[in-house]
ChimeraX commands (.cxc) that place a marker at each C-alpha (Angstrom):
marker #1 position 114.90,-184.05,76.29 radius 0.5
marker #1 position 114.44,-180.63,77.84 radius 0.5
marker #1 position 111.97,-179.69,75.07 radius 0.5
marker #1 position 109.64,-182.48,76.09 radius 0.5
marker #1 position 109.40,-181.49,79.78 radius 0.5
marker #1 position 107.30,-178.32,79.22 radius 0.5
marker #1 position 105.05,-180.21,76.79 radius 0.5
marker #1 position 104.65,-183.08,79.25 radius 0.5
marker #1 position 103.85,-180.63,82.06 radius 0.5
marker #1 position 101.17,-178.99,79.88 radius 0.5
marker #1 position 99.58,-182.34,79.07 radius 0.5
marker #1 position 99.50,-183.34,82.75 radius 0.5
marker #1 position 97.96,-180.01,83.85 radius 0.5
marker #1 position 95.41,-180.06,81.02 radius 0.5
marker #1 position 94.47,-183.66,81.83 radius 0.5
marker #1 position 93.99,-182.82,85.51 radius 0.5
marker #1 position 91.74,-179.86,84.62 radius 0.5
marker #1 position 89.59,-182.02,82.34 radius 0.5
marker #1 position 89.32,-184.77,84.98 radius 0.5
marker #1 position 88.32,-182.20,87.62 radius 0.5
marker #1 position 85.60,-180.80,85.35 radius 0.5
marker #1 position 84.09,-184.26,84.92 radius 0.5
marker #1 position 83.69,-185.09,88.61 radius 0.5
marker #1 position 80.16,-184.87,89.92 radius 0.5
marker #1 position 78.80,-184.11,93.33 radius 0.5
marker #1 position 78.11,-187.19,95.43 radius 0.5
marker #1 position 74.51,-188.19,95.91 radius 0.5
marker #1 position 73.16,-187.05,99.27 radius 0.5
marker #1 position 70.49,-189.01,101.09 radius 0.5
marker #1 position 67.91,-188.16,103.71 radius 0.5
marker #1 position 65.13,-190.00,105.54 radius 0.5
marker #1 position 61.40,-189.31,105.14 radius 0.5
marker #1 position 58.41,-190.53,107.12 radius 0.5
marker #1 position 55.06,-191.62,105.70 radius 0.5
marker #1 position 52.25,-193.19,107.66 radius 0.5
marker #1 position 49.81,-196.02,107.02 radius 0.5
marker #1 position 46.29,-196.46,108.26 radius 0.5
marker #1 position 46.53,-200.26,108.61 radius 0.5
marker #1 position 48.98,-203.15,108.76 radius 0.5
marker #1 position 48.27,-204.24,105.18 radius 0.5
marker #1 position 49.62,-200.93,103.89 radius 0.5
marker #1 position 52.75,-201.19,106.09 radius 0.5
marker #1 position 53.32,-204.83,105.17 radius 0.5
marker #1 position 53.04,-204.00,101.47 radius 0.5
marker #1 position 55.77,-201.35,101.88 radius 0.5
marker #1 position 57.94,-203.87,103.66 radius 0.5
marker #1 position 57.43,-206.46,100.90 radius 0.5
marker #1 position 58.25,-203.89,98.20 radius 0.5
marker #1 position 61.45,-202.98,100.09 radius 0.5
marker #1 position 62.62,-206.59,99.58 radius 0.5
marker #1 position 64.86,-206.63,102.63 radius 0.5
marker #1 position 66.45,-203.24,101.99 radius 0.5
marker #1 position 67.96,-201.59,105.09 radius 0.5
marker #1 position 66.65,-198.28,103.71 radius 0.5
marker #1 position 63.04,-198.99,104.74 radius 0.5
marker #1 position 61.99,-199.29,108.38 radius 0.5
marker #1 position 58.46,-199.92,109.70 radius 0.5
marker #1 position 57.59,-198.59,113.18 radius 0.5
marker #1 position 54.42,-198.74,115.26 radius 0.5
marker #1 position 53.01,-195.46,116.60 radius 0.5
marker #1 position 50.52,-194.58,119.30 radius 0.5
marker #1 position 48.30,-192.77,116.79 radius 0.5
marker #1 position 45.01,-194.61,116.25 radius 0.5
marker #1 position 44.32,-193.11,112.80 radius 0.5
marker #1 position 47.83,-193.82,111.47 radius 0.5
marker #1 position 49.26,-196.65,113.63 radius 0.5
marker #1 position 52.19,-197.50,111.30 radius 0.5
marker #1 position 55.09,-195.32,110.25 radius 0.5
marker #1 position 57.38,-196.05,107.29 radius 0.5
marker #1 position 60.85,-194.50,107.36 radius 0.5
marker #1 position 62.51,-194.50,103.95 radius 0.5
marker #1 position 65.99,-193.37,102.89 radius 0.5
marker #1 position 65.77,-191.40,99.63 radius 0.5
marker #1 position 67.95,-189.15,97.50 radius 0.5
marker #1 position 67.68,-185.48,98.42 radius 0.5
marker #1 position 65.79,-183.52,95.81 radius 0.5
marker #1 position 63.61,-186.47,94.78 radius 0.5
marker #1 position 61.18,-186.14,97.65 radius 0.5
marker #1 position 57.43,-185.57,97.50 radius 0.5
marker #1 position 55.58,-185.55,100.81 radius 0.5
marker #1 position 51.79,-185.09,100.70 radius 0.5
marker #1 position 50.36,-182.03,102.44 radius 0.5
marker #1 position 48.08,-184.16,104.64 radius 0.5
marker #1 position 50.92,-186.32,106.06 radius 0.5
marker #1 position 50.61,-186.01,109.87 radius 0.5
marker #1 position 54.18,-187.16,110.64 radius 0.5
marker #1 position 57.43,-185.30,110.10 radius 0.5
marker #1 position 61.00,-186.60,110.12 radius 0.5
marker #1 position 64.12,-184.70,111.16 radius 0.5
marker #1 position 67.57,-186.12,110.35 radius 0.5
marker #1 position 70.65,-185.38,112.47 radius 0.5
marker #1 position 74.32,-186.23,112.01 radius 0.5
marker #1 position 74.61,-187.62,115.52 radius 0.5
marker #1 position 72.66,-188.82,118.52 radius 0.5
marker #1 position 73.57,-185.79,120.66 radius 0.5
marker #1 position 71.73,-183.30,118.43 radius 0.5
marker #1 position 68.81,-185.70,117.96 radius 0.5
marker #1 position 68.48,-186.23,121.70 radius 0.5
marker #1 position 68.45,-182.48,122.30 radius 0.5
marker #1 position 65.64,-182.06,119.75 radius 0.5
marker #1 position 63.72,-185.02,121.17 radius 0.5
marker #1 position 63.98,-183.62,124.70 radius 0.5
marker #1 position 62.74,-180.20,123.57 radius 0.5
marker #1 position 59.51,-181.59,122.06 radius 0.5
marker #1 position 56.18,-181.69,123.87 radius 0.5
marker #1 position 54.92,-185.16,124.71 radius 0.5
marker #1 position 51.78,-184.59,122.61 radius 0.5
marker #1 position 53.94,-184.93,119.45 radius 0.5
marker #1 position 54.55,-188.62,120.19 radius 0.5
marker #1 position 58.19,-188.36,119.13 radius 0.5
marker #1 position 60.34,-191.40,118.31 radius 0.5
marker #1 position 64.14,-191.23,118.23 radius 0.5
marker #1 position 66.02,-193.82,116.19 radius 0.5
marker #1 position 69.54,-194.58,115.01 radius 0.5
marker #1 position 69.32,-195.60,111.36 radius 0.5
marker #1 position 71.63,-197.93,109.37 radius 0.5
marker #1 position 73.56,-195.13,107.64 radius 0.5
marker #1 position 74.80,-193.83,111.01 radius 0.5
marker #1 position 72.49,-190.84,111.30 radius 0.5
marker #1 position 69.88,-190.22,113.97 radius 0.5
marker #1 position 66.22,-189.58,113.11 radius 0.5
marker #1 position 63.47,-187.97,115.19 radius 0.5
marker #1 position 59.94,-188.57,113.90 radius 0.5
marker #1 position 56.89,-186.94,115.39 radius 0.5
marker #1 position 53.41,-185.65,114.69 radius 0.5
marker #1 position 53.56,-182.25,113.03 radius 0.5
marker #1 position 50.63,-180.90,115.03 radius 0.5
marker #1 position 49.73,-181.86,118.57 radius 0.5
marker #1 position 45.97,-181.87,118.00 radius 0.5
marker #1 position 46.06,-184.45,115.20 radius 0.5
marker #1 position 45.92,-187.60,117.34 radius 0.5
marker #1 position 42.69,-189.51,117.53 radius 0.5
marker #1 position 43.36,-190.40,121.18 radius 0.5
marker #1 position 42.40,-186.87,122.21 radius 0.5
marker #1 position 39.08,-187.13,120.42 radius 0.5
marker #1 position 38.41,-190.58,121.87 radius 0.5
marker #1 position 38.97,-189.35,125.41 radius 0.5
marker #1 position 36.67,-186.32,125.05 radius 0.5
marker #1 position 33.16,-186.60,126.50 radius 0.5
marker #1 position 30.47,-187.78,124.07 radius 0.5
marker link #1:1,2 radius 0.2
marker link #1:2,3 radius 0.2
marker link #1:3,4 radius 0.2
marker link #1:4,5 radius 0.2
marker link #1:5,6 radius 0.2
marker link #1:6,7 radius 0.2
marker link #1:7,8 radius 0.2
marker link #1:8,9 radius 0.2
marker link #1:9,10 radius 0.2
marker link #1:10,11 radius 0.2
marker link #1:11,12 radius 0.2
marker link #1:12,13 radius 0.2
marker link #1:13,14 radius 0.2
marker link #1:14,15 radius 0.2
marker link #1:15,16 radius 0.2
marker link #1:16,17 radius 0.2
marker link #1:17,18 radius 0.2
marker link #1:18,19 radius 0.2
marker link #1:19,20 radius 0.2
marker link #1:20,21 radius 0.2
marker link #1:21,22 radius 0.2
marker link #1:22,23 radius 0.2
marker link #1:23,24 radius 0.2
marker link #1:24,25 radius 0.2
marker link #1:25,26 radius 0.2
marker link #1:26,27 radius 0.2
marker link #1:27,28 radius 0.2
marker link #1:28,29 radius 0.2
marker link #1:29,30 radius 0.2
marker link #1:30,31 radius 0.2
marker link #1:31,32 radius 0.2
marker link #1:32,33 radius 0.2
marker link #1:33,34 radius 0.2
marker link #1:34,35 radius 0.2
marker link #1:35,36 radius 0.2
marker link #1:36,37 radius 0.2
marker link #1:37,38 radius 0.2
marker link #1:38,39 radius 0.2
marker link #1:39,40 radius 0.2
marker link #1:40,41 radius 0.2
marker link #1:41,42 radius 0.2
marker link #1:42,43 radius 0.2
marker link #1:43,44 radius 0.2
marker link #1:44,45 radius 0.2
marker link #1:45,46 radius 0.2
marker link #1:46,47 radius 0.2
marker link #1:47,48 radius 0.2
marker link #1:48,49 radius 0.2
marker link #1:49,50 radius 0.2
marker link #1:50,51 radius 0.2
marker link #1:51,52 radius 0.2
marker link #1:52,53 radius 0.2
marker link #1:53,54 radius 0.2
marker link #1:54,55 radius 0.2
marker link #1:55,56 radius 0.2
marker link #1:56,57 radius 0.2
marker link #1:57,58 radius 0.2
marker link #1:58,59 radius 0.2
marker link #1:59,60 radius 0.2
marker link #1:60,61 radius 0.2
marker link #1:61,62 radius 0.2
marker link #1:62,63 radius 0.2
marker link #1:63,64 radius 0.2
marker link #1:64,65 radius 0.2
marker link #1:65,66 radius 0.2
marker link #1:66,67 radius 0.2
marker link #1:67,68 radius 0.2
marker link #1:68,69 radius 0.2
marker link #1:69,70 radius 0.2
marker link #1:70,71 radius 0.2
marker link #1:71,72 radius 0.2
marker link #1:72,73 radius 0.2
marker link #1:73,74 radius 0.2
marker link #1:74,75 radius 0.2
marker link #1:75,76 radius 0.2
marker link #1:76,77 radius 0.2
marker link #1:77,78 radius 0.2
marker link #1:78,79 radius 0.2
marker link #1:79,80 radius 0.2
marker link #1:80,81 radius 0.2
marker link #1:81,82 radius 0.2
marker link #1:82,83 radius 0.2
marker link #1:83,84 radius 0.2
marker link #1:84,85 radius 0.2
marker link #1:85,86 radius 0.2
marker link #1:86,87 radius 0.2
marker link #1:87,88 radius 0.2
marker link #1:88,89 radius 0.2
marker link #1:89,90 radius 0.2
marker link #1:90,91 radius 0.2
marker link #1:91,92 radius 0.2
marker link #1:92,93 radius 0.2
marker link #1:93,94 radius 0.2
marker link #1:94,95 radius 0.2
marker link #1:95,96 radius 0.2
marker link #1:96,97 radius 0.2
marker link #1:97,98 radius 0.2
marker link #1:98,99 radius 0.2
marker link #1:99,100 radius 0.2
marker link #1:100,101 radius 0.2
marker link #1:101,102 radius 0.2
marker link #1:102,103 radius 0.2
marker link #1:103,104 radius 0.2
marker link #1:104,105 radius 0.2
marker link #1:105,106 radius 0.2
marker link #1:106,107 radius 0.2
marker link #1:107,108 radius 0.2
marker link #1:108,109 radius 0.2
marker link #1:109,110 radius 0.2
marker link #1:110,111 radius 0.2
marker link #1:111,112 radius 0.2
marker link #1:112,113 radius 0.2
marker link #1:113,114 radius 0.2
marker link #1:114,115 radius 0.2
marker link #1:115,116 radius 0.2
marker link #1:116,117 radius 0.2
marker link #1:117,118 radius 0.2
marker link #1:118,119 radius 0.2
marker link #1:119,120 radius 0.2
marker link #1:120,121 radius 0.2
marker link #1:121,122 radius 0.2
marker link #1:122,123 radius 0.2
marker link #1:123,124 radius 0.2
marker link #1:124,125 radius 0.2
marker link #1:125,126 radius 0.2
marker link #1:126,127 radius 0.2
marker link #1:127,128 radius 0.2
marker link #1:128,129 radius 0.2
marker link #1:129,130 radius 0.2
marker link #1:130,131 radius 0.2
marker link #1:131,132 radius 0.2
marker link #1:132,133 radius 0.2
marker link #1:133,134 radius 0.2
marker link #1:134,135 radius 0.2
marker link #1:135,136 radius 0.2
marker link #1:136,137 radius 0.2
marker link #1:137,138 radius 0.2
marker link #1:138,139 radius 0.2
marker link #1:139,140 radius 0.2
view
């Protein structure tokens, strides 16, 4: 009986090492923002989402891109076009998101939102001069 204890201990330790080597890192998610020039584009995104809580459509005050699509995606699988005027910052809690929101200039048109996975998101224009409202209010 005492001969089997060391062998059993070796099998248990070896099995634990093999099981530990097979574990993978959990998938991490983030939120991205893309904009639409019209309601048809935003509605199409909403239809394709098929009721998923990982897609949210928001109105903006930007006349060129009046609709914003927030989408939850896997980190590392993200492609955001260079000409996208909106940016999205993800925070673990509302306190950090509120601090960032408060620090932004009003010309960024920031939106703060609690999303279904418990995180807080701040979306805003990347550059202040990219709103069409400024051009519309300039003298002609």
